[in-house]
C-alpha positions as CSV (number, residue, x, y, z in Angstrom):
1,M,74.1,-6.4,-6.6
2,L,74.7,-4.2,-9.6
3,S,71.5,-3.3,-11.3
4,R,72.6,-4.5,-14.8
5,T,73.3,-8.2,-13.0
6,A,69.8,-7.9,-11.8
7,D,68.3,-7.2,-14.6
8,H,69.6,-10.0,-16.7
9,L,68.9,-12.6,-13.8
10,F,65.2,-11.2,-13.4
11,W,64.5,-11.3,-17.4
12,M,66.4,-14.7,-18.0
13,S,63.8,-16.2,-15.6
14,R,60.9,-14.5,-17.2
15,Y,61.8,-15.5,-20.6
16,M,62.1,-19.3,-19.6
17,E,58.8,-19.1,-17.5
18,R,57.3,-17.4,-20.9
19,A,58.3,-20.0,-23.0
20,E,56.9,-22.6,-20.8
21,N,53.4,-21.1,-20.9
22,T,53.4,-20.8,-24.3
23,A,54.2,-24.1,-24.7
24,R,51.4,-25.1,-22.2
25,M,48.8,-22.9,-24.0
26,L,50.0,-24.5,-27.5
27,D,49.6,-27.8,-26.2
28,V,46.2,-27.4,-24.7
29,N,44.8,-25.7,-27.8
30,Y,46.3,-28.3,-30.3
31,Q,44.8,-30.9,-28.1
32,T,41.4,-29.1,-28.1
33,S,41.6,-28.8,-31.8
34,L,41.7,-32.6,-32.2
35,L,38.1,-33.0,-30.7
36,P,35.0,-33.0,-32.8
37,Q,34.2,-29.1,-33.8
38,S,33.3,-26.8,-36.3
39,A,35.8,-24.9,-38.4
40,D,34.8,-21.6,-37.0
41,A,35.3,-23.3,-33.5
42,A,38.7,-24.3,-34.1
43,E,39.5,-20.8,-35.6
44,K,38.2,-19.2,-32.6
45,G,40.2,-21.3,-30.2
46,W,43.6,-20.2,-32.4
47,K,42.5,-16.5,-32.0
48,G,41.9,-16.6,-28.6
49,L,45.8,-17.8,-28.0
50,L,46.9,-15.2,-30.1
51,G,44.6,-13.0,-28.0
52,I,46.5,-14.1,-24.6
53,S,49.6,-12.8,-25.9
54,E,48.3,-9.7,-27.5
55,L,49.7,-10.6,-30.9
56,S,46.6,-10.9,-33.0
57,G,47.6,-7.8,-34.9
58,D,50.8,-8.5,-35.3
59,F,50.0,-11.9,-36.9
60,A,47.4,-10.7,-39.2
61,T,49.7,-8.4,-40.7
62,R,52.6,-10.9,-41.0
63,Y,50.2,-13.9,-42.3
64,D,47.4,-11.8,-44.1
65,G,44.9,-12.6,-41.4
66,A,44.8,-16.5,-42.5
67,V,44.3,-17.9,-38.9
68,S,45.3,-21.9,-38.9
69,A,46.8,-24.3,-36.7
70,R,50.1,-24.4,-39.1
71,N,50.3,-20.6,-39.2
72,V,49.8,-20.2,-35.5
73,M,52.3,-23.1,-34.5
74,Q,54.8,-21.6,-36.8
75,Y,54.3,-18.1,-35.6
76,M,54.4,-19.1,-31.8
77,V,57.0,-21.7,-32.0
78,A,59.6,-20.8,-34.6
79,D,59.3,-17.5,-35.6
80,A,62.4,-15.2,-34.9
81,Q,60.4,-11.9,-35.4
82,N,58.1,-12.6,-32.7
83,P,59.5,-11.6,-29.5
84,S,57.0,-13.9,-27.8
85,S,57.6,-17.0,-29.8
86,I,59.2,-20.0,-27.7
87,R,62.6,-19.3,-30.0
88,S,62.7,-15.8,-29.3
89,C,62.2,-16.4,-25.3
90,L,64.7,-19.4,-25.0
91,M,67.2,-17.6,-27.2
92,A,66.7,-14.6,-24.9
93,A,67.1,-16.6,-21.8
94,R,70.3,-17.8,-22.9
95,E,71.5,-14.6,-23.7
96,N,70.6,-13.1,-20.2
97,A,72.2,-15.9,-18.8
98,R,75.4,-15.4,-20.7
99,A,75.6,-12.0,-19.8
100,V,76.0,-12.9,-15.9
101,R,77.7,-16.0,-16.1
102,G,79.7,-15.7,-13.5
103,T,76.8,-15.2,-11.2
104,L,75.1,-18.5,-12.2
105,T,76.3,-22.0,-11.3
106,T,78.0,-24.1,-14.0
107,E,74.7,-26.3,-13.9
108,V,72.5,-23.4,-14.4
109,W,74.3,-22.0,-17.4
110,E,74.9,-25.3,-18.9
111,T,70.9,-26.1,-18.6
112,Q,70.3,-22.9,-20.2
113,N,73.0,-23.2,-22.9
114,Q,72.0,-26.6,-23.8
115,T,68.2,-26.0,-23.8
116,W,69.0,-23.2,-26.6
117,L,71.4,-25.5,-28.6
118,E,69.0,-28.5,-28.6
119,F,65.9,-26.4,-29.6
120,Q,67.6,-25.1,-32.5
121,R,68.4,-28.5,-34.0
122,L,64.9,-29.7,-33.1
123,I,63.2,-26.7,-35.3
124,A,65.4,-27.2,-38.0
125,T,64.0,-30.6,-39.0
126,S,60.9,-29.1,-38.5
127,D,59.6,-32.3,-37.1
128,F,57.6,-30.4,-34.7
129,Q,54.8,-29.9,-37.3
130,K,54.1,-33.8,-37.4
131,D,54.0,-34.1,-33.6
132,P,53.7,-30.6,-31.6
133,S,53.0,-32.1,-28.2
134,T,56.3,-33.9,-28.2
135,L,57.8,-30.5,-28.5
136,F,55.8,-28.6,-26.0
137,E,56.4,-31.4,-23.5
138,W,60.1,-31.1,-24.2
139,V,59.9,-27.1,-23.4
140,K,58.1,-27.8,-20.2
141,F,60.6,-30.4,-19.1
142,R,63.5,-28.0,-19.7
143,S,61.5,-25.1,-17.8
144,H,61.3,-27.7,-15.0
145,L,64.7,-28.7,-15.4
146,S,66.1,-24.9,-15.1
147,R,64.0,-24.2,-12.1
148,G,65.1,-27.2,-10.3
149,V,68.7,-26.8,-11.1
150,T,68.6,-23.3,-9.8
151,V,66.9,-24.0,-6.5
152,G,69.2,-27.0,-6.3
153,T,72.7,-25.4,-6.8
154,M,72.3,-21.6,-6.4
155,L,73.4,-19.8,-3.2
156,Q,70.0,-18.3,-2.0
157,D,71.1,-14.5,-2.2
158,E,70.2,-11.5,-3.9
159,A,70.7,-13.3,-7.3
160,F,68.4,-16.3,-6.3
161,H,65.7,-14.0,-5.2
162,F,65.8,-12.1,-8.7
163,L,65.4,-15.2,-10.4
164,R,62.6,-16.1,-8.3
165,I,60.6,-13.1,-8.8
166,G,60.8,-13.0,-12.5
167,S,59.5,-16.6,-12.7
168,F,56.5,-15.9,-10.3
169,L,55.7,-12.4,-11.7
170,E,55.4,-14.2,-15.2
171,R,53.7,-16.9,-14.1
172,A,50.9,-14.9,-12.4
173,D,50.7,-12.7,-15.5
174,N,50.1,-15.8,-17.8
175,T,47.7,-17.4,-15.6
176,A,45.7,-14.5,-15.4
177,R,45.7,-14.1,-19.3
178,L,44.8,-17.5,-19.7
179,L,41.9,-17.6,-17.4
180,D,40.6,-14.2,-18.9
181,V,40.7,-15.5,-22.6
182,K,39.4,-19.0,-22.0
183,F,36.3,-17.8,-19.8
184,H,35.8,-15.0,-22.1
185,A,35.7,-17.5,-24.9
186,A,33.0,-19.6,-23.0
187,D,30.7,-16.9,-22.5
188,L,30.8,-17.0,-18.6
189,E,31.2,-13.6,-17.9
190,F,27.6,-13.2,-17.0
191,F,27.9,-16.4,-14.5
192,G,28.6,-14.7,-11.6
193,S,24.7,-13.6,-11.3
194,A,23.8,-16.7,-11.8
195,Q,25.5,-18.2,-9.1
196,S,23.0,-17.2,-7.0
197,Q,20.4,-19.3,-8.6
198,A,21.8,-22.9,-7.3
199,G,20.1,-25.7,-9.0
200,Q,18.7,-23.6,-12.0
201,S,19.8,-23.4,-15.6
202,Q,22.4,-21.1,-16.1
203,G,21.3,-20.4,-19.9
204,P,21.0,-22.8,-22.8
205,A,22.0,-26.2,-22.4
206,K,25.4,-27.2,-23.4
207,D,27.2,-30.4,-24.5
208,V,28.1,-31.8,-21.3
209,E,30.7,-33.9,-22.7
210,Y,32.4,-30.7,-24.7
211,D,32.1,-29.0,-21.4
212,F,34.3,-31.6,-19.7
213,Y,37.2,-31.4,-22.0
214,H,37.1,-27.8,-22.4
215,W,37.5,-27.3,-18.6
216,S,39.8,-30.3,-18.2
217,A,41.9,-29.0,-20.9
218,I,42.5,-25.5,-19.4
219,L,43.1,-27.3,-16.0
220,R,45.6,-29.5,-17.7
221,S,47.4,-26.7,-19.2
222,V,48.4,-25.3,-15.6
223,S,49.1,-29.0,-14.5
224,G,46.0,-28.8,-12.5
225,F,43.7,-31.5,-13.4
226,E,45.0,-33.9,-10.9
227,V,44.9,-31.3,-8.3
228,Y,41.7,-30.4,-8.9
229,R,40.2,-33.8,-8.5
230,K,42.0,-34.1,-5.2
231,A,40.9,-30.6,-4.1
232,Y,37.1,-30.7,-4.8
233,R,36.4,-34.3,-5.6
234,N,33.4,-33.7,-7.9
235,V,32.7,-32.9,-11.5
236,I,34.8,-30.0,-13.2
237,L,32.6,-26.7,-12.5
238,P,33.6,-23.4,-14.0
239,E,33.5,-21.6,-10.6
240,K,35.9,-23.9,-9.1
241,V,38.2,-23.8,-11.7
242,A,38.2,-20.1,-11.1
243,E,38.5,-20.5,-7.7
244,L,41.6,-23.0,-8.0
245,L,43.8,-21.0,-10.1
246,I,42.8,-17.5,-8.4
247,L,42.5,-17.9,-4.7
248,R,44.0,-21.3,-3.5
249,P,47.5,-20.8,-2.2
250,D,48.3,-24.5,-2.3
251,M,48.0,-24.6,-6.2
252,P,51.6,-23.6,-7.5
253,R,50.3,-21.6,-10.5
254,S,47.2,-20.1,-8.7
255,L,47.3,-16.1,-8.7
256,A,47.6,-16.3,-4.8
257,A,50.5,-18.8,-4.9
258,C,52.6,-16.5,-7.4
259,M,51.8,-13.4,-5.3
260,Q,53.0,-15.0,-2.2
261,E,56.3,-16.0,-3.6
262,V,56.8,-12.6,-5.4
263,V,56.1,-10.8,-2.2
264,G,58.6,-13.1,0.0
265,N,61.1,-12.8,-2.5
266,L,60.7,-9.0,-2.7
267,R,61.2,-8.6,1.0
268,M,64.4,-10.6,0.8
269,V,66.0,-8.0,-1.5
270,A,64.1,-4.8,-0.3
271,N,66.0,-1.3,-0.1
272,E,65.2,2.1,0.7
273,Q,63.4,3.1,-2.3
274,S,61.4,-0.1,-2.9
275,G,58.9,0.1,-0.2
276,E,56.1,1.5,-2.4
277,T,56.5,-1.7,-4.9
278,L,56.6,-4.1,-1.9
279,R,53.5,-2.5,-0.4
280,Q,51.7,-2.6,-3.7
281,A,52.9,-6.3,-3.8
282,G,51.7,-7.1,-0.6
283,R,48.1,-5.5,-0.7
284,L,47.7,-7.4,-4.1
285,R,48.5,-10.7,-2.3
286,A,46.1,-9.6,0.6
287,D,43.4,-9.0,-1.9
288,L,44.1,-12.8,-3.1
289,Q,44.6,-14.1,0.5
290,Y,41.5,-12.7,1.9
291,G,39.2,-12.8,-1.6
292,R,36.4,-15.0,-2.1
293,I,35.4,-16.5,-5.5
294,D,31.5,-15.6,-5.2
295,E,32.6,-11.9,-4.8
296,I,35.1,-12.0,-7.7
297,L,32.4,-13.6,-9.8
298,A,29.8,-10.9,-8.9
299,T,31.7,-8.1,-9.5
300,G,32.8,-9.7,-12.9
301,L,35.8,-12.2,-13.4
302,H,37.0,-10.3,-16.6
303,A,37.1,-6.9,-14.7
304,F,39.0,-8.5,-11.7
305,L,41.4,-10.2,-13.9
306,T,42.1,-7.0,-15.9
307,Q,42.7,-5.2,-12.9
308,F,45.3,-7.7,-11.6
309,L,46.8,-7.8,-15.2
310,D,47.1,-3.7,-14.7
311,R,48.3,-4.3,-11.0
312,V,51.2,-6.7,-11.9
313,N,52.2,-4.6,-14.6
314,T,52.8,-1.8,-12.2
315,I,54.7,-3.9,-9.8
316,G,56.9,-5.1,-12.5
317,V,57.3,-1.4,-13.6
318,G,58.4,-0.5,-9.8
319,I,60.6,-3.6,-9.7
320,S,62.3,-2.3,-12.9
321,R,62.6,1.3,-11.2
322,D,64.0,0.1,-7.7
323,F,66.3,-2.7,-9.0
324,L,66.9,-3.1,-12.4
325,V,68.0,-1.2,-15.4
326,P,65.6,1.7,-15.9
327,V,63.0,1.1,-18.6
328,Q,63.2,4.0,-21.3
């Protein structure tokens, strides 16, 4: 396969996955903002969302630092100048698909094209400001449809594997960013040392009801609320949320599940120069496969996730070097 073709396929799936993850994060933040809370707490939530995508500086420049629900929504949904907005991601996914139209099945191309055209119509009316959740659910549905059509109609050749690598590499990155920002916002970086004190207080008493909605919102943002109930059958505990989203290989959006898919698909397209990239991906998967949540928390969740993001970025650079159009 030509490196340029592989590049378009890889980034088409990454941009589609990024649009879905942005919609998920916006939706959970919007739902959380409807709960009774102070103005400072609400603003902190929106700032955290910008921090996940590392867009705080650009947003502050463009909107004079005025962090509000309306401004963040506009910036993250419809702003053409924001490369990580849902609009920019869907447009980039469609343009990459158009560039390799002959490699895709008719169903995959029509799904990508129709998603972009319908999104333009939805944004033109500005109705999403009245009911943002409806738009976010639509974006998630279109992303699900895109992946389903890909699996259901594409020949499972190199093109298929590059699509899958892009999707799961992007998903791993976004899940790690979501965990890092949300746990940091909840001031839980200390709680690894507190785990050894079973049954004892882990700090000042918190509003139990707020805790429930906070963690359930995080789980819902990755479609993990029902999964958590089925896997743990108890109250929502932060350490169990972290375990579910980091180490559980049977949770589709966990870091372990994503790296399992990345390694499996990388192995299918391996060539004589991709050995080092495959080794690094396999080592990261092994660390997750044999890791324990108490060890991760004891050494610091933020440090672990920061290192994970660095390693995922290194793998992405390696994939670009070994298979795709070289990154300048």
